[in-house]
C-alpha positions in Angstrom: -30.1 192.6 -23.8 -26.4 192.9 -23.0 -26.8 196.2 -21.1 -29.3 194.7 -18.7 -33.0 195.5 -18.2 -33.9 199.0 -19.4 -37.5 199.7 -18.2 -37.8 203.1 -19.8 -38.0 204.7 -23.3 -34.8 205.7 -24.9 -34.4 208.5 -27.4 -33.6 206.8 -30.7 -33.7 209.8 -33.1 -33.8 213.5 -32.1 -33.3 216.6 -34.1 -30.5 219.1 -33.7 -29.8 222.0 -36.2 -32.2 220.3 -38.6 -30.2 217.1 -38.5 -31.3 213.8 -37.2 -29.1 212.6 -34.3 -29.1 208.8 -33.7 -28.5 208.0 -30.0 -26.0 205.2 -29.6 -27.4 203.8 -26.4 -30.7 203.2 -28.0 -29.1 201.9 -31.2 -26.9 199.5 -29.1 -30.0 198.2 -27.3 -31.5 197.3 -30.6 -28.2 195.9 -32.0 -27.9 193.5 -29.0 -31.1 191.7 -29.9 -30.4 188.3 -31.3 -32.7 186.4 -33.6 -35.7 187.7 -35.6 -36.9 191.2 -34.8 -40.3 192.8 -35.4 -40.7 196.6 -35.2 -44.1 198.0 -34.1 -44.3 201.8 -34.8 -47.1 204.2 -34.2 -47.6 207.6 -35.9 -50.4 210.1 -36.1 -51.4 213.7 -35.3 -49.9 215.1 -32.1 -51.9 214.9 -28.9 -54.0 211.9 -30.0 -52.8 209.4 -27.4 -50.2 207.4 -29.3 -47.9 207.0 -26.3 -50.8 205.7 -24.2 -51.5 203.0 -26.8 -47.8 201.9 -26.8 -47.9 201.7 -23.0 -50.9 199.4 -23.2 -49.1 197.2 -25.8 -46.3 197.0 -23.2 -48.9 196.0 -20.5 -47.9 199.1 -18.5 -49.7 202.0 -17.0 -46.6 204.2 -17.4 -43.8 204.1 -19.9 -43.8 206.4 -22.8 -44.6 209.9 -21.7 -48.3 210.9 -21.8 -49.3 214.5 -21.2 -52.5 216.6 -20.8 -51.4 219.7 -22.7 -51.5 220.7 -26.3 -47.7 220.3 -26.6 -46.3 217.1 -28.1 -44.7 214.9 -25.4 -42.5 212.8 -27.8 -39.8 214.7 -29.7 -38.3 212.7 -32.5 -38.5 208.9 -32.3 -38.3 206.9 -29.0 -37.8 203.2 -28.5 -38.7 201.1 -25.5 -35.5 199.9 -23.8 -36.6 196.2 -23.6 -38.2 194.2 -26.4 -41.3 192.2 -26.0 -40.2 188.6 -26.6 -43.1 186.5 -28.0 -43.2 182.9 -29.2 -45.4 182.6 -32.2 -47.8 179.8 -33.2 -45.1 178.5 -35.6 -42.7 178.1 -32.7 -40.5 181.0 -33.7 -39.5 183.5 -31.0 -39.6 187.1 -32.2 -38.4 190.1 -30.2 -40.7 193.1 -30.8 -39.3 196.7 -30.7 -41.9 199.3 -29.8 -41.3 202.7 -31.4 -43.2 205.9 -30.6 -42.9 208.9 -33.0 -43.4 212.6 -32.6 -46.9 213.7 -33.4 -47.6 215.0 -36.9 -49.0 218.5 -37.6 -47.4 220.3 -34.7 -47.0 224.0 -35.2 -43.4 223.6 -34.0 -42.4 221.5 -37.0 -42.5 221.8 -40.8 -44.4 219.5 -43.2 -41.0 218.3 -44.5 -39.9 217.3 -41.0 -43.2 215.4 -40.5 -42.8 213.6 -43.8 -39.3 212.5 -42.7 -40.5 211.2 -39.3 -43.4 209.5 -41.0 -41.1 207.9 -43.7 -38.6 206.7 -41.0 -41.4 205.1 -39.1 -42.7 203.3 -42.2 -39.2 202.3 -43.4 -38.2 200.8 -40.0 -41.4 199.0 -39.0 -42.9 195.7 -39.8 -46.2 196.8 -38.2 -47.3 200.4 -38.6 -50.1 201.8 -36.5 -51.7 205.0 -37.8 -53.5 206.6 -34.8 -56.4 209.0 -35.3 -59.5 210.2 -33.6 -63.0 209.5 -34.7 -64.2 208.2 -38.1 -62.5 208.0 -41.5 -63.8 211.0 -43.3 -62.4 213.5 -45.8 -60.6 215.4 -43.0 -59.0 212.1 -41.8 -58.0 211.3 -45.3 -56.5 214.8 -45.7 -54.5 214.3 -42.5 -52.8 211.3 -44.2 -51.6 213.4 -47.1 -48.0 212.6 -46.1 -48.4 209.2 -47.8 -48.6 210.8 -51.2 -45.1 212.2 -50.6 -43.6 208.9 -49.8 -42.2 208.6 -53.3 -40.4 211.9 -52.7 -38.9 210.8 -49.4 -38.3 207.1 -50.2 -36.8 205.3 -53.2 -36.6 201.6 -53.7 -33.4 201.6 -55.7 -30.8 204.2 -56.8 -31.6 206.5 -59.7 -35.2 205.3 -60.0 -38.3 207.3 -59.0 -41.2 204.9 -58.5 -44.3 206.3 -60.3 -46.5 203.5 -59.1 -47.1 203.2 -55.4 -47.7 199.5 -55.7 -43.9 199.1 -56.1 -43.6 199.8 -52.4 -46.0 197.1 -51.3 -43.1 194.5 -51.0 -41.2 196.7 -48.6 -43.9 198.5 -46.6 -45.2 197.2 -43.3 -48.5 195.9 -42.2 -50.7 199.1 -42.0 -53.4 199.4 -39.2 -55.6 202.4 -39.0 -56.5 202.7 -35.3 -59.6 204.8 -34.8 -59.8 206.3 -31.3 -63.0 207.4 -29.5 -65.0 205.6 -32.2 -68.7 205.5 -31.3 -70.5 204.7 -34.5 -71.9 201.4 -35.5 -70.1 199.6 -38.3 -72.9 199.0 -40.9 -73.1 199.5 -44.7 -75.6 201.7 -46.5 -78.1 198.8 -46.3 -77.7 198.4 -42.6 -75.6 195.2 -42.7 -72.8 194.9 -40.1 -69.4 195.1 -41.6 -65.8 194.6 -40.2 -63.4 197.4 -39.5 -61.3 196.2 -42.5 -64.4 196.5 -44.7 -65.1 199.9 -43.3 -61.5 201.0 -44.2 -61.7 199.6 -47.7 -65.0 201.2 -48.4 -63.6 204.6 -47.1 -60.6 204.2 -49.5 -62.8 203.2 -52.4 -64.8 206.5 -52.3 -63.9 208.9 -55.1 -64.2 212.7 -54.8 -63.6 215.7 -56.9 -60.4 216.3 -55.0 -57.6 214.5 -56.9 -55.2 214.9 -54.0 -57.5 212.9 -51.7 -58.0 210.3 -54.4 -54.2 210.0 -54.6 -54.0 209.5 -50.9 -56.6 206.7 -51.1 -54.8 205.1 -54.0 -51.4 205.2 -52.2 -52.8 203.5 -49.1 -54.6 200.9 -51.2 -51.6 200.0 -53.4 -48.6 200.7 -51.1 -50.0 198.8 -48.1 -51.0 195.4 -49.4 -51.5 194.2 -45.8 -53.8 196.7 -44.1 -56.5 196.7 -41.5 -58.6 198.9 -39.3 -59.4 198.7 -35.6 -61.7 200.8 -33.4 -61.6 201.8 -29.8 -64.3 203.5 -27.8 -63.5 206.4 -25.5 -61.7 205.1 -22.4 -63.6 207.3 -20.0 -66.6 209.6 -20.3 -65.3 212.3 -18.0 -63.2 214.8 -19.9 -61.0 215.6 -16.8 -60.2 211.9 -16.3 -59.4 211.6 -20.0 -56.8 214.4 -19.5 -55.2 212.3 -16.7 -55.6 208.9 -18.4 -52.1 207.7 -17.4 -52.9 208.2 -13.7 -56.3 206.4 -13.8 -56.1 202.7 -12.8 -56.8 200.4 -15.8 -59.6 198.7 -14.0 -61.4 202.1 -13.7 -61.6 202.5 -17.5 -64.7 201.5 -19.4 -65.0 197.7 -19.6 -65.7 197.9 -23.4 -62.4 199.9 -23.8 -60.5 197.5 -21.7 -61.7 194.6 -23.7 -61.0 196.3 -27.0 -57.5 197.4 -26.0 -56.5 193.9 -24.8 -57.9 192.4 -28.0 -55.9 195.0 -30.0 -52.7 194.1 -28.1 -53.3 190.4 -28.9 -54.0 191.3 -32.6 -50.9 193.4 -32.9 -48.5 190.8 -31.4 -50.0 188.0 -33.5 -49.9 189.9 -36.7 -46.8 192.0 -36.4 -44.3 189.4 -37.6 -40.6 189.8 -38.4 -39.2 192.8 -40.2 -38.2 191.6 -43.7 -36.4 193.0 -46.7 -36.3 191.0 -49.9 -37.5 188.0 -48.0 -34.7 188.2 -45.5 -35.6 188.3 -41.8 -33.8 191.1 -39.9 -32.2 190.8 -36.5 -31.4 193.7 -34.1 -28.1 194.5 -35.8 -29.8 194.7 -39.2 -32.6 196.9 -38.0 -30.1 199.2 -36.3 -28.0 199.3 -39.5 -31.0 200.3 -41.6 -31.9 203.1 -39.2 -28.4 204.5 -39.4 -28.5 204.2 -43.2 -31.8 206.0 -43.5 -30.9 208.9 -41.2 -27.5 209.4 -42.8 -29.2 209.7 -46.2 -31.7 212.3 -44.9 -29.0 214.2 -43.1 -27.1 214.4 -46.4 -30.2 215.7 -48.2 -30.5 212.4 -50.1 -33.6 210.3 -50.5 -33.4 207.1 -48.5 -33.0 204.2 -50.9 -34.2 200.8 -49.5 -32.0 198.8 -51.8 -28.9 200.8 -51.2 -29.5 200.9 -47.4 -30.0 197.2 -47.4 -26.9 196.6 -49.5 -24.8 198.8 -47.1 -26.3 197.0 -44.0 -25.6 193.6 -45.6 -22.1 194.7 -46.4 -21.4 196.0 -42.9 -23.1 193.0 -41.3 -21.2 190.5 -43.5 -17.9 192.3 -42.8 -18.8 192.0 -39.1 -19.6 188.3 -39.8 -16.2 187.9 -41.4 -14.5 189.4 -38.4 -16.4 187.2 -36.0 -15.7 184.1 -38.1 -12.0 185.0 -38.2 -12.0 185.2 -34.4 -13.6 181.7 -34.4 -10.8 180.5 -36.7 -8.1 182.1 -34.6 -9.1 180.0 -31.6 -7.1 177.2 -33.4 -4.0 178.4 -31.5 -5.8 178.2 -28.2 -7.2 174.7 -28.9 -4.0 173.3 -30.4 -1.0 174.5 -28.4 2.0 174.8 -30.7 4.1 173.0 -31.9 2.0 170.2 -33.5 2.6 167.9 -36.4 1.7 169.3 -39.8 -1.0 166.7 -40.2 -2.7 167.7 -36.9 -2.4 171.4 -37.9 -4.1 170.7 -41.2 -6.9 168.7 -39.5 -7.4 171.6 -37.0 -7.3 174.1 -39.9 -10.1 172.1 -41.8 -12.2 171.9 -38.6 -11.8 175.6 -37.7 -12.4 176.5 -41.3 -15.7 174.7 -41.2 -16.6 176.4 -37.8 -15.6 179.8 -39.2 -17.8 179.3 -42.2 -20.7 178.3 -40.0 -20.1 181.3 -37.8 -20.1 183.5 -40.9 -23.4 182.1 -42.3 -25.0 182.4 -38.8 -24.4 186.1 -38.7 -24.3 187.0 -42.5 -27.2 188.5 -44.4 -28.2 188.7 -48.0 -27.9 186.2 -50.9 -24.6 186.8 -52.5 -21.9 185.5 -50.1 -19.3 184.4 -52.6 -17.2 187.5 -52.4 -17.4 187.7 -48.6 -16.6 184.0 -48.2 -13.7 184.4 -50.6 -12.5 187.4 -48.5 -12.9 185.3 -45.3 -11.0 182.4 -46.8 -8.2 184.6 -48.0 -7.8 186.1 -44.5 -8.0 182.6 -43.0 -5.4 181.5 -45.5 -3.2 184.3 -44.3 -3.8 183.3 -40.7 -3.0 179.7 -41.6 0.2 180.8 -43.3 1.2 182.7 -40.1 0.2 179.8 -38.0 2.2 177.4 -40.1 5.3 179.7 -39.7 4.7 180.0 -36.0 4.3 176.2 -35.7 7.6 175.7 -37.6 9.3 178.3 -35.4 7.9 176.7 -32.2 8.9 173.3 -33.5 12.4 174.5 -34.2 12.7 176.0 -30.7 11.3 173.0 -28.9 13.1 170.4 -30.8 16.5 172.1 -30.5 15.9 172.6 -26.8 14.9 168.9 -26.5 18.0 167.8 -28.4 20.2 169.8 -26.1 18.5 168.3 -23.0 18.6 164.7 -24.3 22.3 165.0 -25.4 23.4 166.6 -22.2 24.5 163.3 -20.6 26.3 162.2 -23.8 28.1 165.6 -24.1 29.1 165.5 -20.4 30.6 162.0 -20.9 32.4 163.1 -24.1 34.0 166.1 -22.2 34.9 163.8 -19.3 36.4 161.3 -21.8 34.4 158.6 -20.2 33.8 156.4 -23.3 36.0 153.4 -23.4 35.0 152.5 -27.0 33.1 153.9 -29.9 30.3 151.3 -29.7 29.2 152.6 -26.3 29.1 156.2 -27.6 27.0 155.2 -30.6 24.6 153.2 -28.4 24.1 156.3 -26.2 23.5 158.4 -29.4 20.9 155.8 -30.6 19.1 156.1 -27.2 19.0 159.9 -27.7 17.5 159.5 -31.2 14.8 157.1 -29.8 13.8 159.4 -27.1 13.8 162.3 -29.5 11.6 160.5 -32.0 9.0 159.8 -29.2 9.0 163.4 -27.8 9.8 165.7 -30.8 6.8 167.5 -32.3 6.3 169.7 -35.3 7.5 170.0 -38.9 11.0 171.0 -38.0 11.9 167.9 -36.0 13.6 166.1 -38.9 15.6 169.2 -40.0 16.6 169.9 -36.3 17.9 166.4 -36.0 19.9 166.6 -39.2 21.4 170.0 -38.2 22.1 168.6 -34.7 23.7 165.4 -36.0 25.8 167.3 -38.5 26.8 169.7 -35.8 27.2 168.7 -32.2 26.9 164.9 -32.7 29.6 164.9 -35.4 31.9 167.0 -33.2 31.2 164.7 -30.2 31.8 161.6 -32.4 35.1 163.1 -33.6 36.1 163.9 -30.0 35.4 160.3 -28.9 37.3 158.9 -31.8 40.2 161.2 -31.1 40.2 160.3 -27.4 40.1 156.5 -28.2 42.9 156.9 -30.7 45.0 158.7 -28.0 44.2 155.9 -25.6 45.2 153.3 -28.2 48.5 155.2 -28.9 49.3 155.3 -25.2 48.6 151.6 -24.8 50.7 150.8 -27.9 53.5 152.9 -26.4 53.2 150.9 -23.2 53.5 147.7 -25.2 56.5 149.0 -27.0 58.1 149.9 -23.7 57.4 146.4 -22.4 58.9 144.9 -25.6 62.0 147.1 -25.2 62.4 145.8 -21.6 62.1 142.3 -22.8 64.8 142.9 -25.4 67.0 144.3 -22.7 66.4 141.2 -20.7 67.4 139.0 -23.6 70.6 141.0 -24.0 71.3 140.4 -20.4 70.7 136.7 -20.9 73.2 136.7 -23.8 75.8 138.1 -21.5 75.1 135.4 -19.0 75.4 132.9 -21.8 78.8 134.2 -22.7 79.9 134.0 -19.1 78.6 130.4 -19.1 80.4 129.7 -22.3 83.7 130.9 -20.7 83.1 128.8 -17.7 82.4 125.8 -20.0 85.7 126.3 -21.8 87.5 126.3 -18.5 85.7 123.2 -17.5 86.7 121.5 -20.8 90.3 122.2 -20.0 90.0 120.7 -16.6 88.0 117.8 -18.1 90.9 117.0 -20.4 93.0 116.3 -17.4 90.4 114.3 -15.6 88.9 112.4 -18.6 90.1 109.1 -17.4 88.7 109.6 -14.0 85.3 110.6 -15.2 84.8 107.8 -17.8 83.5 105.4 -15.2 81.3 108.0 -13.7 80.1 109.0 -17.2 79.3 105.4 -18.0 77.4 105.0 -14.8 75.5 108.2 -15.5 74.7 107.7 -19.2 71.1 106.8 -18.5 70.7 109.9 -16.4 72.3 112.0 -19.1 70.0 110.5 -21.8 67.0 111.5 -19.7 68.5 115.0 -19.2 69.2 115.2 -22.9 65.6 114.4 -23.7 64.4 117.0 -21.3 66.8 119.5 -22.7 65.6 118.6 -26.2 62.1 119.3 -25.3 63.0 122.6 -23.7 65.1 123.4 -26.7 62.1 122.7 -29.0 60.0 125.1 -26.9 62.7 127.7 -27.0 63.1 127.3 -30.7 59.3 127.7 -31.2 59.2 130.8 -29.1 62.2 132.2 -30.9 60.6 131.5 -34.3 57.4 133.3 -33.2 59.4 136.4 -32.1 61.4 136.2 -35.3 58.2 136.8 -37.4 57.4 140.1 -35.5 60.8 141.5 -34.9 63.7 140.5 -37.1 66.3 141.7 -34.8 64.8 139.8 -31.8 64.6 136.7 -34.0 68.2 137.0 -34.9 69.2 137.3 -31.3 66.9 134.4 -30.4 68.5 132.2 -33.1 71.9 133.1 -31.7 70.7 132.2 -28.2 69.4 128.9 -29.5 72.8 128.1 -31.1 74.6 129.1 -28.0 72.2 127.0 -25.9 72.9 124.1 -28.2 76.6 124.6 -27.6 76.0 124.9 -23.9 74.0 121.6 -24.1 76.9 119.9 -25.9 79.3 121.3 -23.4 77.2 120.1 -20.5 77.0 116.6 -22.1 80.7 116.6 -22.6 81.2 117.9 -19.1 79.0 115.1 -17.6 80.9 112.5 -19.7 84.2 113.9 -18.4 83.5 114.9 -14.8 80.7 114.0 -12.4 81.8 116.8 -10.2 80.7 119.3 -12.8 77.2 117.9 -12.4 76.2 120.7 -10.0 77.4 123.3 -12.5 75.2 121.6 -15.2 72.2 121.7 -12.9 72.8 125.4 -12.4 72.9 125.8 -16.1 69.7 123.9 -16.5 67.9 126.1 -14.0 69.2 129.1 -16.0 67.7 127.6 -19.1 64.4 127.1 -17.4 64.2 130.8 -16.4 65.1 131.7 -19.9 62.3 129.6 -21.3 59.8 131.1 -18.8 60.8 134.6 -19.8 60.5 133.7 -23.5 57.0 132.3 -22.8 56.1 135.5 -21.0 57.4 137.6 -23.9 55.4 135.5 -26.4 52.3 136.0 -24.2 52.8 139.7 -24.1 53.3 139.8 -27.8 50.1 137.9 -28.4 48.2 140.2 -26.1 49.7 143.2 -27.9 48.7 141.8 -31.3 45.2 141.1 -30.0 44.9 144.7 -28.7 46.2 146.0 -32.0 43.5 143.9 -33.8 40.8 145.3 -31.5 41.9 148.8 -32.2 41.9 148.0 -36.0 38.3 146.7 -35.6 37.3 149.8 -33.7 38.8 152.0 -36.4 37.0 150.0 -39.1 33.7 150.4 -37.2 34.3 154.1 -36.9 34.9 154.4 -40.6 31.8 152.4 -41.3 29.7 154.6 -39.0 31.0 157.7 -40.6 30.2 156.3 -44.1 26.7 155.5 -43.0 26.2 158.9 -41.5 27.3 160.5 -44.7 24.9 158.3 -46.7 22.0 159.2 -44.3 22.8 163.0 -44.7 22.7 162.6 -48.5 19.3 160.8 -48.3 17.9 163.5 -46.0 19.1 166.3 -48.3 17.2 164.6 -51.2 14.1 164.2 -49.0 14.3 167.9 -48.1 14.4 168.9 -51.7 11.4 166.6 -52.4 9.5 168.1 -49.5 10.1 171.6 -50.7 9.0 170.7 -54.2 5.8 169.0 -52.9 5.0 172.1 -50.7 5.4 174.4 -53.8 3.2 172.0 -55.8 0.6 172.0 -53.0 0.6 175.8 -52.8 0.1 176.1 -56.5 -2.7 173.5 -56.4 -4.5 175.4 -53.6 -4.2 178.7 -55.5 -5.6 177.1 -58.6 -8.4 175.5 -56.7 -9.3 178.8 -55.0 -9.3 180.6 -58.4 -11.5 177.8 -59.8 -14.0 178.2 -57.0 -14.1 182.0 -57.4 -14.6 181.6 -61.2 -17.3 179.0 -60.6 -19.2 181.2 -58.1 -18.9 184.2 -60.4 -20.2 182.1 -63.3 -23.2 180.9 -61.3 -23.9 184.5 -60.2 -23.9 185.8 -63.8 -26.1 182.9 -65.1 -28.7 183.6 -62.4 -28.7 187.3 -63.1 -29.2 186.8 -66.9 -31.8 184.0 -66.3 -33.9 186.5 -64.2 -33.6 189.0 -67.1 -34.7 186.4 -69.7 -37.7 185.3 -67.6 -38.8 188.7 -66.5 -42.2 189.9 -67.7 -40.9 193.5 -68.1 -37.3 193.1 -69.4 -36.7 196.8 -69.8 -37.4 197.2 -66.1 -35.1 194.3 -65.0 -32.3 195.2 -67.4 -30.9 198.1 -65.3 -30.8 195.9 -62.3 -28.9 193.2 -64.2 -26.6 195.9 -65.6 -25.9 197.3 -62.1 -25.3 193.9 -60.6 -22.9 192.8 -63.3 -21.3 196.3 -63.7 -22.0 196.3 -67.5 -20.9 199.1 -69.8 -23.6 200.8 -72.1 -22.3 198.7 -75.1 -22.7 195.5 -73.1 -26.2 196.5 -72.0 -27.2 196.9 -75.7 -25.7 193.6 -76.5 -27.7 191.9 -73.7 -30.9 193.7 -74.8 -30.5 192.6 -78.5 -29.5 189.0 -77.6 -32.2 188.2 -75.1 -35.1 190.4 -76.4 -38.4 188.5 -76.4 -40.0 187.9 -79.7 -43.8 188.2 -80.5 
């Protein structure tokens, strides 16, 4: 037992102010017994050695109190603190509870009190020992008059007084009449040896003129279908030793008595069996529950009803089984660890649902479990609903925290404006989503991602785009400044060209005076001038190409470049004319050529800067296009996810409706089976009128419905 070894008798039921007091320590010691329980009880006249017999069944010299006086030692009902655990021939282990009752016929107690003690002993036991002294004679029969009052103190079902004692046979224990100090030979009138059972039956078969004694005999014969008799010789011859029997060593007792008492112990433990009601084996909790039900009824001046007591015990036990099964189901949170995926939660729910049902059926009693199982499943459904909500809440918390943790680096880079382009940002976001997909758990992970993406990610994306646009604007502004500087340089070159033009005109005036002198020199230098002309033509072509490219982008610059080209052409003609007129102006022409080279280089640089600026602008346009495309894709993904969420909510509602319909269908099916079985029992019963009230009670029929059933299924012939 759970409270440790208790090597002593415990007061189970005592009397206080004419009320039975059930002692919780004794009741708990019985309740703690697991598995099948047998109850061995002894009753009989006071001071007839009942307690000594119970001690011998325990294999003890001392245990239940044994006294030498005329006063009863046992008051009320006592139980031994530790059961006898015996493994039967069929391999089943049974725990036997030994109960000692207060002696009957004491001058201190009334006959009604004796009848209640006697009734409690019979109701609670699976093996009932009636202890008496000597032979079975008329006096002995008269001492058992309490059995005739059993119908007054015990009912089988509510509202029904059993007129036939045979009705109790199904519920009453194995009855053994133990004859103490028996010294006669067991023979019949012809001198043939007979067994103690035959001796008992012959004594019960005798009829006398006293109808009360005949009724006692009939009650024993019919109420106790399993009955027997056993005899014990006097343990010692000396009367003084008999008064101190509990202090005499067992080996000092008469050998014949020692053999008989050991054989009796073996017989009792082999035959006692498990306490049963309606074919159901009782465990410690059920026995304790029946004891409480019977005593409560007697304390309320009601007659103990076996069916009602059993129904109440079954109800209490099955409620306890529901509570225990619910605890088994509730271990789902310990075994899982939230959050988990919805599929894993459903699998765990199914597994724990099965375990809870098994736990219920392991502890439950009775036949009709439909209502209790339905109640259990409703409670487990409520627990699962709570668990589902907790799982979603845990999933929301964990996924949101995970997203914050994973996005921390991206957010830090966004705040630091570290992203040089949108592609790098989107790549980091994709890495976050991949990590999130591998680590996120629970039903809220998709919704958390959607909310996070619509919130912080969208804000970060906008911040990156804004930053990149600011950078692009700054770069474009820098390019514009460079272009303005180039235009300023072109203007400066135009001034220089004007100066050169003035110098050229002055040179032309001087050339007019020196034309004759320069003709020879011009003739000699024609080849050189032709080469220079070709070179200048090539340079002019390059300058014209550069000016044409600039003209396409900036009209004002193109116009100025065309002017420069025309002036350069004029300069070229002036230089050619100057070379034809004056060789001394050659150095001036070379200086002009160098100036033209610098101009060409600057033009080339300007064209290169322009191409670079256009390329940068194209790159920015591409980035803007990519950003727009990403935003469009994100909006499409959000729309798809919203549709999926609507579908998920619809599916959840459909699933809940299906589960409710399935549960109602199962309840209806179990109720239908229950009604069919009840009516079938009524139709097949030999005595329909006796079964009909039971059916009516089970189905809760009205009087009109009872008459309808009677007329519809009444047997013919």
